[in-house]
C-alpha positions in Angstrom: -12.4 32.1 -75.5 -11.2 28.6 -76.4 -12.2 25.5 -74.3 -10.6 22.0 -74.4 -13.5 19.7 -75.2 -11.5 16.5 -75.4 -12.9 13.4 -73.7 -11.2 13.1 -70.3 -11.8 9.3 -70.3 -9.5 8.9 -73.3 -6.8 10.9 -71.6 -6.5 9.6 -68.0 -3.0 11.2 -67.7 -4.4 14.7 -68.3 -7.4 14.3 -66.1 -5.7 12.5 -63.2 -1.9 12.6 -63.2 -1.6 9.7 -60.7 -4.5 7.7 -62.0 -2.5 5.2 -64.2 -0.1 4.6 -61.4 -2.9 3.9 -58.9 -4.6 1.5 -61.3 -1.4 -0.4 -61.9 -0.8 -1.0 -58.1 -2.2 -4.3 -56.8 -5.2 -3.9 -54.5 -4.5 -5.0 -51.0 -7.3 -6.2 -48.9 -7.3 -4.9 -45.4 -8.0 -7.7 -42.9 -9.6 -6.5 -39.6 -7.9 -7.5 -36.4 -9.7 -10.4 -34.7 -10.2 -10.4 -31.0 -10.1 -13.4 -28.7 -13.6 -14.4 -29.4 -13.3 -14.3 -33.2 -15.0 -10.9 -33.6 -13.3 -7.9 -35.4 -11.6 -5.8 -32.9 -11.5 -2.0 -33.1 -8.2 -0.5 -31.7 -10.1 2.7 -31.0 -12.3 1.1 -28.4 -9.6 -1.2 -26.9 -8.2 1.3 -24.5 -11.6 2.6 -23.2 -12.6 -1.0 -22.5 -9.3 -1.6 -20.6 -9.9 1.5 -18.6 -13.5 0.3 -17.8 -12.1 -3.0 -16.6 -9.5 -1.3 -14.5 -12.0 1.2 -13.0 -14.4 -1.6 -12.2 -11.6 -3.6 -10.5 -10.6 -0.5 -8.5 -14.2 0.1 -7.4 -14.5 -3.6 -6.4 -11.4 -3.3 -4.3 -12.6 -0.1 -2.6 -16.0 -1.7 -2.0 -14.5 -4.8 -0.5 -12.2 -2.8 1.8 -15.1 -0.6 2.9 -17.2 -3.7 3.8 -14.4 -5.2 5.9 -13.8 -1.8 7.6 -17.4 -1.7 8.5 -17.2 -5.1 10.1 -14.0 -4.1 12.0 -15.8 -0.9 13.1 -18.8 -2.8 14.3 -16.6 -5.2 16.3 -14.6 -2.4 18.0 -17.7 -0.3 18.8 -19.6 -3.3 20.2 -16.5 -4.3 22.3 -16.1 -0.7 23.6 -19.7 -0.5 24.6 -19.5 -3.9 26.4 -16.3 -2.7 28.2 -18.0 0.5 29.2 -21.0 -1.4 30.7 -18.9 -4.1 32.4 -16.0 -2.1 33.6 -16.9 1.2 35.5 -13.4 2.8 35.2 -13.8 2.8 31.4 -16.2 5.7 31.5 -17.9 7.7 28.7 -14.8 9.9 28.2 -12.6 6.8 27.5 -15.3 5.5 25.2 -15.3 8.8 23.2 -11.5 8.6 22.8 -11.8 5.1 21.3 -14.7 6.0 18.9 -13.2 9.3 17.8 -9.6 8.2 17.2 -10.6 5.0 15.5 -13.2 6.5 13.2 -11.0 9.4 12.1 -8.0 7.2 11.5 -9.9 4.5 9.5 -11.9 7.0 7.4 -8.9 9.1 6.5 -6.8 6.1 5.6 -9.5 4.6 3.5 -10.3 7.8 1.5 -6.6 8.5 0.9 -5.7 5.0 -0.1 -8.6 4.9 -2.5 -7.2 7.9 -4.4 -3.5 7.1 -4.2 -3.4 3.3 -4.4 -6.5 2.0 -6.2 -4.9 -1.4 -6.8 -4.0 -2.1 -3.2 -4.7 -5.2 -1.2 -8.2 -4.7 0.4 -7.3 -6.9 3.4 -4.4 -4.9 4.8 -6.1 -1.8 6.1 -9.1 -3.6 7.7 -6.7 -6.0 9.4 -4.5 -3.2 10.7 -7.7 -1.3 11.8 -9.1 -4.2 13.7 -5.8 -4.8 15.5 -5.4 -1.1 16.3 -9.0 -0.8 17.7 -8.5 -4.0 19.7 -5.3 -2.6 21.1 -7.1 0.6 22.2 -9.6 -1.5 24.1 -6.9 -3.5 25.8 -5.2 -0.3 26.9 -8.5 1.0 28.1 -9.1 -2.2 30.1 -5.7 -2.4 31.7 -4.8 1.3 32.1 -7.6 3.7 31.2 -5.5 6.8 32.1 -3.1 6.0 29.2 -5.9 5.7 26.6 -5.7 9.3 25.5 -2.0 9.0 24.7 -2.6 5.7 22.9 -5.4 7.3 20.8 -3.0 10.2 20.0 -0.4 7.8 18.8 -2.9 6.0 16.6 -3.7 9.3 14.9 0.0 10.2 14.5 0.8 6.7 13.1 -2.0 7.1 10.6 -0.6 10.4 9.4 2.8 8.8 9.1 1.4 6.0 7.0 -0.4 8.5 4.7 2.8 10.5 4.4 4.7 7.5 3.1 1.8 6.9 0.6 2.1 10.4 -0.6 5.7 9.9 -1.4 4.9 7.6 -4.2 6.1 4.1 -5.1 9.8 5.0 -5.5 11.2 3.8 -2.1 14.8 3.4 -3.3 15.9 5.9 -0.7 15.0 3.4 2.0 17.4 0.8 0.4 20.1 3.4 0.0 20.2 4.1 3.7 19.6 0.6 5.0 22.6 0.5 7.3 21.6 3.9 8.7 18.2 2.4 9.6 19.9 -0.6 11.2 22.2 1.6 13.2 19.2 3.7 14.3 17.4 0.6 15.5 20.3 -0.7 17.5 20.8 2.8 19.0 17.2 2.8 20.2 17.6 -0.6 21.7 20.7 0.5 23.6 19.0 3.7 24.7 16.2 1.6 26.2 18.6 -0.6 28.1 20.4 2.5 29.5 17.7 5.1 29.8 14.5 3.2 29.9 11.7 4.3 32.2 8.2 3.1 33.1 5.4 5.7 33.1 3.7 3.8 36.0 6.9 4.2 38.2 7.3 0.5 38.6 7.7 -2.6 36.4 9.8 -3.2 33.3 11.5 0.0 31.9 10.6 -0.4 28.3 9.8 3.2 27.4 11.7 6.3 26.6 10.4 9.7 27.8 10.6 13.0 26.0 8.8 16.1 27.3 6.2 14.1 29.2 5.5 11.8 26.2 6.5 8.2 26.3 7.0 5.7 23.5 8.3 2.2 23.2 11.4 2.0 21.0 10.5 -1.6 20.1 7.8 -0.3 17.8 9.9 1.8 15.5 12.6 -0.9 15.8 10.3 -3.4 14.1 9.8 -1.0 11.1 13.5 -0.3 10.9 14.3 -4.1 10.9 11.7 -4.7 8.2 13.2 -2.0 6.0 16.8 -3.3 6.5 15.9 -7.0 5.9 13.8 -6.2 2.8 16.7 -4.2 1.3 19.2 -6.9 2.2 17.2 -9.7 0.7 16.4 -7.8 -2.4 20.1 -7.0 -3.1 21.3 -10.6 -2.4 18.3 -12.5 -3.7 20.1 -14.3 -6.5 23.1 -15.2 -4.4 21.0 -16.6 -1.6 19.0 -18.7 -4.0 21.9 -20.2 -6.0 24.8 -20.5 -3.6 24.9 -22.8 -0.6 24.3 -26.4 0.4 21.2 -28.1 -0.8 19.3 -30.4 1.5 16.4 -32.1 -0.2 14.2 -29.4 -1.7 15.7 -26.7 0.5 18.9 -24.7 0.0 20.9 -23.4 3.0 22.6 -20.1 2.1 26.2 -19.5 3.1 26.5 -18.4 6.7 28.4 -15.3 5.6 25.3 -14.0 3.8 22.7 -15.5 6.1 24.3 -14.2 9.2 22.7 -10.7 9.1 19.3 -12.3 9.0 19.9 -13.9 12.4 
């Protein structure tokens, strides 16, 4: 058997077909990416660090919201106990309605929002919770018999809010039907003027009754007007900002476009 004993160092083309080509190429020095502080930055750890910052921010938001909710809860419970001791018609049954409905609503909303909207404003839910609990106490003070209904509406409104959150952030369907919402709000207002009742049997007829349940059309009307105005302003934003008469630092939009806002 015959073996080739030639020196491979003298024949680089035979030992490494691409060797001469690689040696003839100029050597390029790889410069590492430099971060903001002048240290080499590794792209492989950039995303994990970003995730850590985001997760820490989300945890801080949830923690701050939880703290504010505990303050609101303490205020509502303390006020409910004070009302129970100072006002005999507000008995233990009414107190349990306030505590149960308020606790279930706030806890469910906080847990759901922490999962679905981690970057939310931590002030919105505690503010709404405080006002809702305070409203329950005002109803319990003025008309304790209506407190169970008000507590039920609080639970239903919390479920409605969480249902909107579950739909995601694409709310273009609200803008698409903005005139439908406006017409629905005006219809509710007209129905109140024509068919309004008062559950007490006397006083202003600001409620609509359906199967023994009563609700004030002014409450959904507020939401419908907010949806309509938000859609209207978003569509005509540039026009309202650029067209019209300027008075000092303010610009008055044309009446034809500002009319629906009035």
